[in-house]
N, C-alpha and C positions, 0 to 999 in steps of 0.2 A: 452355499447358499450367498449372495453377494454382499457385498458392502451397505449398507445403511447411510442417505446422505441427509442431514438437516440442514436448511438454511431453501433461500438464500438470508442471509440476517449483515447485516453493516453495520459496519465500526465507527468510527468518530471521526474519521476522516474522510466516511461517504461510502467507503469504497465498499462494493460484496464483497462475502465469505459462503462458503459451505463449512462445515463440520463431517469430514467421513466418519465412518466408524467401522472398522473391519471385523471381522466373523471373531478374530480374535481378540475383540476387544480395546484394541488402541485405535485410538481419535490422534486425528491430525486435522488441519486445520488448509486450507485452500483459497485461491481468488475465485471467485462465482467465474467471471471470465476464460477463464487458466481450464476450471471443472467442465465448463460447454464446450471449448474448444477440442479438448479432447477427446467429452462424448460426442463430439460431430466428428472427429478424425479419426475414432474409435481405433486411437493409440495413447499412450503417456504423450508428454511432447516433454524434451530433452533441457536438462540445463541449464542450454543453452538457446531456445528460446522461449520468446517473452507472447506475450497475445497483446497488441494492439487496437486501441478505440479510432478508428479511421478517421470517424468525426470530431476527436479530438473528445468530449464528453464520457467520461466515466459512470454515469451510469446509466448509458445505453448499450446495454448489452443482450441487445439485441444480435444473432451469429453473422447476418450481414456485415453489422456494423466490426467485427471482430478479423482483424489477419494477424497468422504467425509471422513474427520478425524475427535476427538476430538481437543480441544484447545488444552491440556493439550500433546497428539498423534504428533502434527502439530509443537508443540514449543520441542519436544524431537526431533523428524528427523532434526530440522534446530540446534540445541542444539551447536551442534560441530564447527557449522557458526560461534560463538561469538568473536566478537572481543571486547576488552578493550580499548578504546581513553579516551579523556579532549575532556570535551564540549569547545568552543573556545569565550566565553562571558562569565561564570560563573567559568572556569576550575576544573569542578568536573568532578571524573575519572565516564564515563560510559559502558554501555557493551550493543553493539549494532550487530545485525544479521550481518552477514557476504557481504551480498548481500548489505543493506542497505549501510556497509560501504564503498564497493568500490566504489555506486552510487556518495557517495562524494568525494570519491578522485578525480574521472573523471571529476568531475565540481569543483573543487578546489576551483575559484571564489564563491563561495555556500556558505564555509562557514567551514559547518557542520561533523560531524552530534553534534547535540545539544539535551542538559536533556533534554528537552520544547519545547515546539511551544510560551514562555512570552524568555525563553533566544536567541532560535531564532527571532522571533519579534525588542529585542531590538539589538543585530547583527546587522541584515537589516537598522532600524531605524539609527542606526549610521553611517552603510558605506555612507547613504545615504549624512545626514549631511557631510559625510567630504568630497563626491561626490561636492559639490557644493560651 
């Protein structure tokens, strides 16, 4: 038998994912562009390989808009989009990618961007406690 694929579905940040359920019932999630590229190439991508949207639109998952690049090249491509911010929980200075910063600006009630998942969890727990 073959793996069952569910999706694509979209997370709050606008990124598309697929759920993959193997024959032994193990479930994993993978970005939809990465899944598409693996299907197109007929092989699994290496952990050092990233899928880049050529036109910069992360919602445009057409195969002709996707390319495989190294992690270093992908980071360099987006380097101009790095924004300085402050974690709203610990007030540490952080750098985030521009598109991630814009996402947080659009979702002002979400609080971030955060320096870590731990700070995001603390912030959200505090906000939940305040609303009770």
